[in-house]
N, CA, C and O atoms as a GROMACS GRO file, in nm:
protein
  356
    1MET      N    1  -1.619  -0.809   1.757
    1MET     CA    2  -1.489  -0.785   1.754
    1MET      C    3  -1.444  -0.775   1.611
    1MET      O    4  -1.321  -0.780   1.608
    2ASP      N    5  -1.505  -0.762   1.476
    2ASP     CA    6  -1.497  -0.709   1.353
    2ASP      C    7  -1.442  -0.560   1.356
    2ASP      O    8  -1.339  -0.506   1.314
    3ILE      N    9  -1.571  -0.512   1.435
    3ILE     CA   10  -1.536  -0.351   1.462
    3ILE      C   11  -1.424  -0.348   1.482
    3ILE      O   12  -1.354  -0.302   1.391
    4PHE      N   13  -1.366  -0.388   1.591
    4PHE     CA   14  -1.169  -0.376   1.629
    4PHE      C   15  -1.108  -0.393   1.529
    4PHE      O   16  -1.040  -0.296   1.491
    5GLU      N   17  -1.105  -0.514   1.448
    5GLU     CA   18  -1.029  -0.504   1.341
    5GLU      C   19  -1.068  -0.413   1.217
    5GLU      O   20  -0.984  -0.418   1.127
    6ALA      N   21  -1.189  -0.320   1.189
    6ALA     CA   22  -1.210  -0.230   1.125
    6ALA      C   23  -1.110  -0.096   1.108
    6ALA      O   24  -1.055  -0.036   1.016
    7ILE      N   25  -1.122  -0.086   1.253
    7ILE     CA   26  -1.096   0.032   1.303
    7ILE      C   27  -0.939   0.018   1.302
    7ILE      O   28  -0.874   0.121   1.281
    8MET      N   29  -0.872  -0.104   1.323
    8MET     CA   30  -0.743  -0.081   1.272
    8MET      C   31  -0.696  -0.076   1.139
    8MET      O   32  -0.586  -0.029   1.113
    9MET      N   33  -0.796  -0.134   1.025
    9MET     CA   34  -0.759  -0.121   0.898
    9MET      C   35  -0.790  -0.015   0.873
    9MET      O   36  -0.722   0.030   0.780
   10ILE      N   37  -0.901   0.090   0.930
   10ILE     CA   38  -0.908   0.248   0.845
   10ILE      C   39  -0.805   0.309   0.915
   10ILE      O   40  -0.782   0.411   0.851
   11CYS      N   41  -0.718   0.303   1.026
   11CYS     CA   42  -0.609   0.368   1.072
   11CYS      C   43  -0.500   0.328   0.992
   11CYS      O   44  -0.445   0.426   0.942
   12PHE      N   45  -0.453   0.228   0.963
   12PHE     CA   46  -0.376   0.192   0.888
   12PHE      C   47  -0.401   0.222   0.743
   12PHE      O   48  -0.306   0.246   0.669
   13GLY      N   49  -0.481   0.223   0.716
   13GLY     CA   50  -0.489   0.260   0.557
   13GLY      C   51  -0.532   0.413   0.553
   13GLY      O   52  -0.580   0.456   0.448
   14ALA      N   53  -0.516   0.493   0.655
   14ALA     CA   54  -0.550   0.644   0.634
   14ALA      C   55  -0.417   0.703   0.588
   14ALA      O   56  -0.421   0.815   0.538
   15SER      N   57  -0.288   0.634   0.601
   15SER     CA   58  -0.172   0.723   0.574
   15SER      C   59  -0.136   0.681   0.436
   15SER      O   60  -0.026   0.721   0.398
   16TRP      N   61  -0.211   0.605   0.345
   16TRP     CA   62  -0.159   0.516   0.186
   16TRP      C   63  -0.193   0.640   0.100
   16TRP      O   64  -0.117   0.672   0.009
   17PRO      N   65  -0.324   0.721   0.132
   17PRO     CA   66  -0.332   0.797   0.014
   17PRO      C   67  -0.251   0.932   0.036
   17PRO      O   68  -0.233   1.011  -0.057
   18ALA      N   69  -0.204   0.954   0.162
   18ALA     CA   70  -0.095   1.065   0.161
   18ALA      C   71   0.075   1.047   0.112
   18ALA      O   72   0.155   1.132   0.074
   19SER      N   73   0.083   0.943   0.125
   19SER     CA   74   0.211   0.809   0.083
   19SER      C   75   0.186   0.875  -0.065
   19SER      O   76   0.246   0.972  -0.110
   20ILE      N   77   0.085   0.801  -0.132
   20ILE     CA   78   0.083   0.784  -0.270
   20ILE      C   79   0.059   0.923  -0.324
   20ILE      O   80   0.097   0.930  -0.441
   21HIS      N   81   0.005   1.043  -0.273
   21HIS     CA   82   0.022   1.142  -0.345
   21HIS      C   83   0.149   1.235  -0.296
   21HIS      O   84   0.156   1.354  -0.322
   22LYS      N   85   0.228   1.177  -0.235
   22LYS     CA   86   0.351   1.267  -0.192
   22LYS      C   87   0.446   1.221  -0.312
   22LYS      O   88   0.508   1.300  -0.383
   23THR      N   89   0.449   1.053  -0.326
   23THR     CA   90   0.483   0.971  -0.448
   23THR      C   91   0.527   1.072  -0.580
   23THR      O   92   0.630   1.114  -0.633
   24VAL      N   93   0.372   1.083  -0.597
   24VAL     CA   94   0.289   1.160  -0.750
   24VAL      C   95   0.369   1.289  -0.763
   24VAL      O   96   0.442   1.311  -0.860
   25LYS      N   97   0.349   1.388  -0.642
   25LYS     CA   98   0.372   1.507  -0.618
   25LYS      C   99   0.537   1.518  -0.660
   25LYS      O  100   0.584   1.552  -0.769
   26VAL      N  101   0.595   1.487  -0.564
   26VAL     CA  102   0.758   1.481  -0.585
   26VAL      C  103   0.826   1.384  -0.672
   26VAL      O  104   0.948   1.392  -0.685
   27LYS      N  105   0.745   1.276  -0.746
   27LYS     CA  106   0.847   1.197  -0.857
   27LYS      C  107   0.986   1.167  -0.762
   27LYS      O  108   1.095   1.190  -0.815
   28ASN      N  109   0.983   1.124  -0.649
   28ASN     CA  110   1.113   1.097  -0.605
   28ASN      C  111   1.101   0.989  -0.474
   28ASN      O  112   1.074   1.021  -0.358
   29PRO      N  113   1.120   0.894  -0.509
   29PRO     CA  114   1.123   0.761  -0.434
   29PRO      C  115   1.194   0.740  -0.330
   29PRO      O  116   1.168   0.644  -0.257
   30ALA      N  117   1.319   0.843  -0.299
   30ALA     CA  118   1.440   0.872  -0.191
   30ALA      C  119   1.356   0.843  -0.055
   30ALA      O  120   1.259   0.906  -0.015
   31GLY      N  121   1.414   0.738   0.002
   31GLY     CA  122   1.348   0.709   0.137
   31GLY      C  123   1.229   0.605   0.144
   31GLY      O  124   1.183   0.547   0.242
   32LYS      N  125   1.203   0.599   0.046
   32LYS     CA  126   1.110   0.458   0.055
   32LYS      C  127   1.106   0.346   0.072
   32LYS      O  128   1.135   0.302  -0.039
   33SER      N  129   1.087   0.247   0.147
   33SER     CA  130   1.178   0.128   0.136
   33SER      C  131   1.046   0.025   0.051
   33SER      O  132   0.928   0.006   0.081
   34MET      N  133   1.123  -0.020  -0.051
   34MET     CA  134   1.068  -0.132  -0.106
   34MET      C  135   1.065  -0.236  -0.046
   34MET      O  136   0.970  -0.306  -0.080
   35ILE      N  137   1.122  -0.273   0.022
   35ILE     CA  138   1.125  -0.411   0.170
   35ILE      C  139   0.978  -0.403   0.209
   35ILE      O  140   0.890  -0.487   0.190
   36PHE      N  141   0.969  -0.245   0.287
   36PHE     CA  142   0.861  -0.223   0.365
   36PHE      C  143   0.741  -0.258   0.308
   36PHE      O  144   0.659  -0.333   0.360
   37LEU      N  145   0.727  -0.189   0.174
   37LEU     CA  146   0.632  -0.204   0.142
   37LEU      C  147   0.606  -0.333   0.078
   37LEU      O  148   0.485  -0.350   0.069
   38TRP      N  149   0.667  -0.421   0.034
   38TRP     CA  150   0.634  -0.597   0.034
   38TRP      C  151   0.595  -0.641   0.151
   38TRP      O  152   0.496  -0.714   0.151
   39LEU      N  153   0.662  -0.607   0.281
   39LEU     CA  154   0.603  -0.640   0.405
   39LEU      C  155   0.496  -0.592   0.387
   39LEU      O  156   0.422  -0.690   0.379
   40VAL      N  157   0.436  -0.503   0.376
   40VAL     CA  158   0.290  -0.445   0.428
   40VAL      C  159   0.212  -0.494   0.327
   40VAL      O  160   0.097  -0.525   0.357
   41GLU      N  161   0.253  -0.509   0.200
   41GLU     CA  162   0.142  -0.601   0.068
   41GLU      C  163   0.125  -0.706   0.114
   41GLU      O  164   0.008  -0.744   0.120
   42ILE      N  165   0.241  -0.803   0.169
   42ILE     CA  166   0.218  -0.941   0.167
   42ILE      C  167   0.123  -0.968   0.296
   42ILE      O  168   0.053  -1.066   0.318
   43GLY      N  169   0.139  -0.870   0.364
   43GLY     CA  170   0.057  -0.867   0.542
   43GLY      C  171  -0.119  -0.874   0.484
   43GLY      O  172  -0.204  -0.954   0.521
   44TYR      N  173  -0.134  -0.767   0.388
   44TYR     CA  174  -0.247  -0.728   0.319
   44TYR      C  175  -0.326  -0.845   0.277
   44TYR      O  176  -0.437  -0.881   0.316
   45ILE      N  177  -0.233  -0.905   0.176
   45ILE     CA  178  -0.282  -1.028   0.125
   45ILE      C  179  -0.289  -1.135   0.198
   45ILE      O  180  -0.350  -1.232   0.154
   46SER      N  181  -0.233  -1.140   0.316
   46SER     CA  182  -0.232  -1.268   0.404
   46SER      C  183  -0.368  -1.249   0.471
   46SER      O  184  -0.438  -1.347   0.494
   47GLY      N  185  -0.404  -1.131   0.502
   47GLY     CA  186  -0.512  -1.102   0.555
   47GLY      C  187  -0.649  -1.138   0.448
   47GLY      O  188  -0.753  -1.186   0.492
   48ILE      N  189  -0.631  -1.108   0.316
   48ILE     CA  190  -0.751  -1.117   0.264
   48ILE      C  191  -0.763  -1.268   0.245
   48ILE      O  192  -0.866  -1.331   0.271
   49ILE      N  193  -0.642  -1.324   0.194
   49ILE     CA  194  -0.690  -1.499   0.225
   49ILE      C  195  -0.747  -1.567   0.322
   49ILE      O  196  -0.816  -1.668   0.310
   50TYR      N  197  -0.702  -1.487   0.464
   50TYR     CA  198  -0.790  -1.538   0.579
   50TYR      C  199  -0.912  -1.486   0.581
   50TYR      O  200  -0.991  -1.566   0.633
   51LYS      N  201  -0.948  -1.414   0.556
   51LYS     CA  202  -1.112  -1.375   0.513
   51LYS      C  203  -1.167  -1.410   0.416
   51LYS      O  204  -1.288  -1.390   0.407
   52LEU      N  205  -1.090  -1.479   0.303
   52LEU     CA  206  -1.154  -1.586   0.171
   52LEU      C  207  -1.214  -1.684   0.282
   52LEU      O  208  -1.335  -1.707   0.277
   53HIS      N  209  -1.128  -1.749   0.392
   53HIS     CA  210  -1.185  -1.836   0.453
   53HIS      C  211  -1.296  -1.811   0.573
   53HIS      O  212  -1.384  -1.891   0.604
   54ARG      N  213  -1.277  -1.712   0.620
   54ARG     CA  214  -1.398  -1.684   0.710
   54ARG      C  215  -1.451  -1.524   0.650
   54ARG      O  216  -1.404  -1.418   0.690
   55PRO      N  217  -1.518  -1.534   0.584
   55PRO     CA  218  -1.570  -1.415   0.488
   55PRO      C  219  -1.656  -1.315   0.610
   55PRO      O  220  -1.736  -1.370   0.686
   56ASP      N  221  -1.630  -1.161   0.619
   56ASP     CA  222  -1.685  -1.073   0.640
   56ASP      C  223  -1.683  -0.964   0.575
   56ASP      O  224  -1.623  -0.978   0.469
   57TRP      N  225  -1.749  -0.786   0.603
   57TRP     CA  226  -1.739  -0.717   0.560
   57TRP      C  227  -1.630  -0.645   0.546
   57TRP      O  228  -1.618  -0.554   0.463
   58VAL      N  229  -1.513  -0.695   0.655
   58VAL     CA  230  -1.390  -0.622   0.662
   58VAL      C  231  -1.251  -0.647   0.570
   58VAL      O  232  -1.152  -0.574   0.569
   59ILE      N  233  -1.267  -0.743   0.509
   59ILE     CA  234  -1.253  -0.771   0.374
   59ILE      C  235  -1.221  -0.670   0.252
   59ILE      O  236  -1.118  -0.679   0.186
   60ALA      N  237  -1.299  -0.595   0.234
   60ALA     CA  238  -1.304  -0.487   0.158
   60ALA      C  239  -1.214  -0.387   0.203
   60ALA      O  240  -1.148  -0.321   0.123
   61LEU      N  241  -1.203  -0.369   0.355
   61LEU     CA  242  -1.096  -0.278   0.388
   61LEU      C  243  -0.954  -0.349   0.349
   61LEU      O  244  -0.868  -0.279   0.293
   62TYR      N  245  -0.930  -0.474   0.375
   62TYR     CA  246  -0.788  -0.512   0.355
   62TYR      C  247  -0.760  -0.477   0.175
   62TYR      O  248  -0.662  -0.418   0.129
   63CYS      N  249  -0.873  -0.530   0.100
   63CYS     CA  250  -0.875  -0.512  -0.086
   63CYS      C  251  -0.811  -0.374  -0.075
   63CYS      O  252  -0.694  -0.367  -0.111
   64LEU      N  253  -0.863  -0.277  -0.036
   64LEU     CA  254  -0.861  -0.113  -0.043
   64LEU      C  255  -0.692  -0.080  -0.029
   64LEU      O  256  -0.595  -0.039  -0.093
   65ASN      N  257  -0.728  -0.124   0.087
   65ASN     CA  258  -0.565  -0.098   0.149
   65ASN      C  259  -0.418  -0.165   0.053
   65ASN      O  260  -0.315  -0.112   0.011
   66ALA      N  261  -0.469  -0.296   0.049
   66ALA     CA  262  -0.369  -0.372  -0.074
   66ALA      C  263  -0.377  -0.329  -0.205
   66ALA      O  264  -0.296  -0.388  -0.277
   67LEU      N  265  -0.438  -0.256  -0.256
   67LEU     CA  266  -0.462  -0.153  -0.346
   67LEU      C  267  -0.370  -0.055  -0.364
   67LEU      O  268  -0.280  -0.049  -0.448
   68MET      N  269  -0.413   0.054  -0.242
   68MET     CA  270  -0.312   0.136  -0.236
   68MET      C  271  -0.184   0.095  -0.233
   68MET      O  272  -0.100   0.121  -0.319
   69VAL      N  273  -0.167   0.023  -0.123
   69VAL     CA  274   0.010  -0.018  -0.136
   69VAL      C  275   0.086  -0.052  -0.226
   69VAL      O  276   0.201  -0.016  -0.250
   70ALA      N  277  -0.021  -0.168  -0.310
   70ALA     CA  278   0.020  -0.190  -0.490
   70ALA      C  279   0.050  -0.068  -0.540
   70ALA      O  280   0.169  -0.043  -0.556
   71THR      N  281  -0.036   0.018  -0.570
   71THR     CA  282   0.004   0.137  -0.623
   71THR      C  283   0.115   0.235  -0.582
   71THR      O  284   0.184   0.297  -0.661
   72ASP      N  285   0.123   0.240  -0.453
   72ASP     CA  286   0.267   0.297  -0.412
   72ASP      C  287   0.375   0.227  -0.463
   72ASP      O  288   0.480   0.280  -0.498
   73LEU      N  289   0.346   0.084  -0.468
   73LEU     CA  290   0.477   0.031  -0.496
   73LEU      C  291   0.507   0.021  -0.627
   73LEU      O  292   0.624   0.000  -0.661
   74PHE      N  293   0.400   0.035  -0.726
   74PHE     CA  294   0.423   0.061  -0.865
   74PHE      C  295   0.452   0.198  -0.881
   74PHE      O  296   0.555   0.206  -0.947
   75LEU      N  297   0.413   0.298  -0.855
   75LEU     CA  298   0.467   0.455  -0.854
   75LEU      C  299   0.628   0.428  -0.834
   75LEU      O  300   0.705   0.450  -0.928
   76VAL      N  301   0.672   0.380  -0.711
   76VAL     CA  302   0.792   0.399  -0.624
   76VAL      C  303   0.877   0.308  -0.749
   76VAL      O  304   0.980   0.369  -0.776
   77ASN      N  305   0.868   0.221  -0.806
   77ASN     CA  306   0.906   0.124  -0.880
   77ASN      C  307   0.954   0.213  -1.020
   77ASN      O  308   1.065   0.200  -1.071
   78LYS      N  309   0.852   0.304  -1.071
   78LYS     CA  310   0.851   0.360  -1.173
   78LYS      C  311   0.922   0.455  -1.158
   78LYS      O  312   1.026   0.449  -1.225
   79TYR      N  313   0.910   0.539  -1.100
   79TYR     CA  314   0.999   0.678  -1.067
   79TYR      C  315   1.129   0.604  -1.017
   79TYR      O  316   1.213   0.675  -1.072
   80ARG      N  317   1.199   0.511  -0.951
   80ARG     CA  318   1.321   0.502  -0.966
   80ARG      C  319   1.358   0.445  -1.103
   80ARG      O  320   1.469   0.477  -1.145
   81ARG      N  321   1.286   0.370  -1.175
   81ARG     CA  322   1.378   0.314  -1.320
   81ARG      C  323   1.373   0.455  -1.356
   81ARG      O  324   1.489   0.497  -1.363
   82MET      N  325   1.273   0.563  -1.385
   82MET     CA  326   1.272   0.704  -1.456
   82MET      C  327   1.390   0.756  -1.421
   82MET      O  328   1.460   0.786  -1.518
   83ARG      N  329   1.449   0.782  -1.285
   83ARG     CA  330   1.587   0.805  -1.249
   83ARG      C  331   1.693   0.786  -1.269
   83ARG      O  332   1.790   0.861  -1.271
   84GLU      N  333   1.673   0.614  -1.296
   84GLU     CA  334   1.815   0.558  -1.316
   84GLU      C  335   1.857   0.612  -1.472
   84GLU      O  336   1.962   0.648  -1.524
   85ARG      N  337   1.716   0.597  -1.519
   85ARG     CA  338   1.723   0.651  -1.711
   85ARG      C  339   1.748   0.783  -1.720
   85ARG      O  340   1.769   0.822  -1.835
   86GLY      N  341   1.755   0.882  -1.617
   86GLY     CA  342   1.790   1.034  -1.630
   86GLY      C  343   1.637   1.098  -1.672
   86GLY      O  344   1.641   1.218  -1.697
   87GLU      N  345   1.542   1.051  -1.679
   87GLU     CA  346   1.403   1.091  -1.732
   87GLU      C  347   1.354   1.209  -1.644
   87GLU      O  348   1.293   1.309  -1.682
   88LEU      N  349   1.388   1.179  -1.528
   88LEU     CA  350   1.372   1.276  -1.444
   88LEU      C  351   1.475   1.354  -1.336
   88LEU      O  352   1.563   1.283  -1.287
   89LYS      N  353   1.471   1.475  -1.302
   89LYS     CA  354   1.604   1.507  -1.262
   89LYS      C  355   1.603   1.497  -1.115
   89LYS      O  356   1.706   1.519  -1.051
   0.00000   0.00000   0.00000
């Protein structure tokens, strides 16, 4: 059954590189919800904790996805602060 969980994680994870790329390219986090990103991050962290108790190779996908969401969270927060300070137009 791990294969189905892996497919789910790959499908969910496929969108994060595009989201990160858009955030870096546009430098405008308008429309991105910090609450949504945090909920997704908490979900991935919960999956990692579960996998630590029942280890298998799918934990790598949880870690990769959590890292990508954390990157997007960092960038969104960074660009919001920069816009508030007037450092970005």
